[in-house]
Structure formats: structure tokens, C-alpha cells
C-alpha positions in Angstrom: 98.1 32.1 155.8 97.2 34.8 153.3 100.1 36.7 151.7 97.9 39.8 151.2 97.8 43.0 153.4 94.5 43.7 155.2 95.6 47.1 156.5 93.1 50.0 156.1 95.5 51.9 153.7 95.2 50.3 150.3 97.9 50.3 147.7 95.8 52.8 145.7 95.8 55.2 148.6 99.6 54.8 149.1 100.4 55.3 145.4 98.3 58.4 145.1 99.7 59.9 148.3 103.3 59.4 146.9 102.3 60.9 143.6 100.8 64.0 145.1 103.6 64.4 147.6 106.2 64.4 144.9 104.2 66.7 142.6 103.6 69.2 145.4 107.0 68.9 147.1 105.2 68.0 150.3 105.7 66.1 153.5 103.5 63.1 154.4 101.8 62.2 157.7 102.0 65.7 159.3 100.5 66.2 162.7 98.8 69.6 162.9 95.9 71.0 164.9 95.1 67.6 166.3 94.9 65.9 162.9 97.3 63.8 160.8 97.4 65.2 157.2 98.3 62.9 154.3 100.3 65.7 152.8 101.3 69.2 153.8 103.0 71.3 151.0 105.8 73.7 151.6 103.3 76.5 151.2 101.2 75.0 154.1 98.4 73.6 152.0 96.9 70.3 153.1 96.1 67.5 150.7 94.0 64.5 151.7 93.6 61.3 149.6 90.2 59.8 150.3 89.1 56.8 148.3 85.6 56.6 149.9 83.4 58.1 152.7 84.2 61.7 152.1 81.8 62.7 154.9 84.3 61.3 157.4 86.7 64.2 156.5 84.2 67.0 157.2 85.5 67.7 160.8 89.1 67.9 159.5 88.1 70.1 156.6 86.2 72.5 158.9 89.1 72.6 161.4 91.6 73.3 158.6 89.6 76.1 157.1 89.0 77.7 160.5 92.8 77.7 161.0 93.4 79.3 157.6 94.8 76.1 156.1 93.7 75.6 152.5 92.8 72.0 151.9 92.5 69.8 148.7 90.6 66.5 148.8 91.7 64.1 146.1 89.1 61.5 145.4 89.5 58.7 142.8 86.5 57.6 140.7 87.0 54.1 139.3 86.0 54.2 135.6 87.4 50.8 134.7 88.2 48.0 137.0 90.3 44.8 136.5 89.5 42.0 139.0 92.2 39.6 140.0 91.4 36.6 142.2 94.1 34.8 144.2 94.3 31.7 146.3 95.6 31.6 149.9 99.2 31.1 148.7 99.2 34.2 146.5 98.7 32.4 143.2 96.5 34.3 140.7 93.5 32.2 139.8 91.7 34.5 137.4 91.8 38.0 135.8 89.0 39.8 134.1 87.6 43.2 133.4 84.5 44.2 135.3 81.5 45.0 133.1 80.5 47.7 135.5 81.9 51.0 134.6 82.0 54.2 136.7 81.7 57.8 135.6 82.2 61.3 137.0 78.6 61.5 138.2 79.5 58.9 140.8 80.9 61.7 142.9 77.5 63.0 144.0 76.9 60.0 146.3 80.1 61.1 148.2 79.3 64.8 148.1 76.1 64.4 150.1 78.1 64.5 153.3 80.4 67.5 152.5 78.2 69.8 150.4 78.3 72.7 152.9 82.0 73.2 152.3 82.3 72.6 148.5 82.2 76.3 147.6 84.1 77.6 150.7 87.2 79.7 150.0 90.3 77.6 150.6 88.6 74.3 149.7 89.3 72.3 146.5 88.1 69.0 145.3 90.1 67.1 142.8 88.6 64.1 141.1 90.8 61.6 139.3 89.2 59.2 137.0 91.2 56.0 137.1 91.5 52.4 136.0 92.2 50.2 139.0 93.1 46.6 139.8 90.9 45.0 142.5 92.5 42.1 144.3 90.4 39.4 145.9 91.2 36.4 148.0 89.3 33.2 147.2 87.7 31.6 150.3 86.8 28.0 150.9 83.3 28.9 152.0 81.0 31.9 151.3 81.8 34.7 153.8 80.5 38.1 155.0 82.5 41.2 154.9 83.8 42.8 158.2 81.3 45.7 157.8 78.5 43.2 157.0 77.4 45.1 154.0 76.8 42.0 151.8 73.3 41.0 151.1 74.5 37.5 150.3 77.7 35.8 151.4 80.3 35.2 148.6 83.4 33.0 148.3 85.9 35.8 148.2 87.0 38.9 150.1 88.5 42.1 148.7 92.1 42.4 149.9 93.5 45.5 148.0 93.1 48.1 145.3 95.9 49.2 143.1 96.2 52.1 140.6 96.6 50.9 137.0 96.2 54.2 135.2 95.1 57.8 135.7 92.7 58.5 132.9 91.6 62.1 133.6 91.8 64.8 136.3 89.1 67.3 137.1 89.3 70.1 139.7 86.2 71.6 141.4 86.3 74.8 143.4 83.8 77.2 141.8 80.1 77.2 141.0 80.9 76.9 137.3 83.0 73.7 137.9 79.9 71.9 139.3 77.4 73.4 136.9 79.5 72.2 134.0 78.4 68.7 134.9 74.9 69.6 133.7 74.8 68.7 130.0 75.0 71.8 127.8 72.1 70.8 125.6 69.6 71.3 128.5 67.7 74.6 128.8 68.3 76.8 131.9 65.2 75.1 133.4 64.7 71.4 133.1 63.0 68.4 134.7 64.6 65.3 136.2 63.5 63.2 133.2 65.1 65.7 130.8 68.4 65.5 132.8 68.3 61.7 132.7 67.8 61.7 128.9 70.7 64.1 128.4 73.0 62.1 130.6 72.1 58.8 128.8 72.8 60.6 125.4 76.2 61.6 126.9 77.1 58.0 127.7 75.9 57.7 131.4 75.5 54.1 132.5 71.7 53.5 132.5 71.8 50.8 135.2 72.0 53.5 137.9 70.7 56.6 136.2 67.7 57.2 138.5 69.6 57.1 141.8 72.6 59.1 140.6 70.4 61.8 138.9 68.4 62.2 142.2 71.7 62.6 144.2 73.1 65.1 141.7 70.0 67.3 141.8 69.8 67.0 145.6 73.4 68.1 146.0 73.2 71.0 143.5 70.0 72.2 145.2 71.6 72.1 148.6 74.5 74.1 147.2 72.0 76.6 145.9 73.3 76.2 142.3 69.8 75.1 141.1 66.3 75.9 142.5 63.5 73.4 142.6 59.9 74.4 142.0 56.8 72.4 141.5 55.4 72.3 137.9 52.2 70.2 137.7 53.1 66.7 138.8 56.8 67.2 138.3 59.6 69.3 139.7 61.4 71.9 137.6 65.0 72.7 138.2 66.4 76.1 137.3 70.1 77.0 137.1 70.8 80.0 139.4 72.8 82.9 138.0 
């Protein structure tokens, strides 16, 4: 039998919850307005640690704001990842650094589900860029994940994520915070191609540049921070004052 936990709350989530609880002198697992909050500070502010699927928090966010409860969502972005593989007895088989690196622009995939509240008074998004340890259990035969998201079966399953190091923290609550993600070298109006080039020049991973640029522009347009207009065969994006 495997020695690893398969509970929904990962070690990463637990560690971050403890860190933010101590920093904010809060109480964990508080039942209020029909929801269980990860942390409630002594000032009455709610803090939620969410490692993925931010859209699932939208009802809780809306209920909190309607009840005059300020809420901060803490979302880790994995910049560097160490992968450890274990056998069924808990012995580590291998350890390596993943070649795939994340970046701050990964947040836009998550923001598509909560963009209506991003600039609402009382809401705050805190992004922590981290290095994590991903633990995997080697299986005898190739297997599918429980959510059946694998295109091809593999001979391992992910069992846990741990925090290795916090590299940087960024807070988003105003228009300026989000617009600062647009590279400064761009003009006030720019095309998607110009944005891609600027991001690449700033170290953005090229393997997913097209998808993440499209998501970024979609979210910023929905937030009414940029306006999209047709210019010939391309779209022009203009930063709103």
C-alpha cells in the first residue's frame, strides 16, 4: 500500500495556509455565511489559498463581497519544479528538475473565470511565484488520472505538491497592477504580434506564447483595460486611460 496521502488538500496548500495564517494572525477553517474560509483575520478579512481552478471560488467571492467581507485570493504560480518519483514503499527512485518553467503570465488562464470581480472594491489577488516539489508514485502499468485528463496513460500518478521556496510575491487590486504586465516598451496601441515579440524579449517561454498571449488580451479586454479594434487584417489593442 502506498505511503502517500491522496487527500485533496496538498502539502503546498497546507503550508501556504499556515504561513498566511501566522502572518495575518488569523484563524483557519472558519464557517461564515455558509462557506468555510481558509483563513479569517482578526480584522474580518478572508484569505483563500487556491492552487488551481480559481473559477470555483467565484460564488464564495461574490457572497463575501455582498456581505462586506474583504477577500484575498492567494494563488501560487510554479516557476520552477523539482520532480521526485517514489516506489510503492516510499523509496525515492529519482529526482530531477523539470525543463518546463512557468511565469507570471500563467495567471491569465485562471483569471478567465473570475475577471468580473478582479477590480471590485474589497477584492485582492496575491500571486506568489514559487519553486515546488512534485511527488509522483511509480505504477506497475500505465494509468489514467482520476479526472481522465491524460491523452495517453503514463506509469506514474501525482501524489502531492510541496513548497520548496517562495521566489516573489505580487499583489493585484488596481487597473495599474494588471496593466503593468504589458511590457513597457510597447506603444499605447499594439498588435498581438507586437505583444508576443515584447514578451519573448522579456524572457517569456516561447513554447506557449500564442495561447497565453491570447488569454492575456482576452482577460484585459473583458476587464475593459484595453480596447480591441480592427486594423486591416489584424486587431489593434489600445490601453484605456
